[in-house]
Steps between C-alpha positions, in 0.01 A plus 500: 500500500495246222492229764180646650325509162606143428363380835178697449449366147572145617256536791227645277541228238485223762196663658320532164577138411368378834183709474432393143520132594258525790134466415265771615175311445388250763440135418178437308212457741182336383208731449156430637390382157790256470439359848129442428535382141219255418311544825202664332451194279538268798249697705256513207517123460456449872198732510337305219543170685270565794343156462682274251248220561200716404470348153447153644199604709173422312281713731381833362662817618301676769456871473256723317193340353434523128265800510734710713794413279305586187400839644862573587616411149228716343592795723865458408426493126271803521768699679695517173215637292512869420267718700368841409715772642306726730492864409725690732321749715655840525395818666507703180366348183607686192320427179 
């Protein structure tokens, strides 16, 4: 009987030692953020360099004429001005 307990205790202690030494977490895998670290800066720089030689061209930029551009700027600036709030219309007006 004592021999059985001794074998059982020895087996349990060896098993617990083996299980405690084995790691349960897998090896560290890179996250999506770690794999793409710095790519946003690279893509931003690339998007800003559509034409790196543009500063050397003395010709004016073609696009909107001055009057159309001025109207667009004025519309944009007026969009930030406060406007009168319209009175809400309801079915029953209580005074």
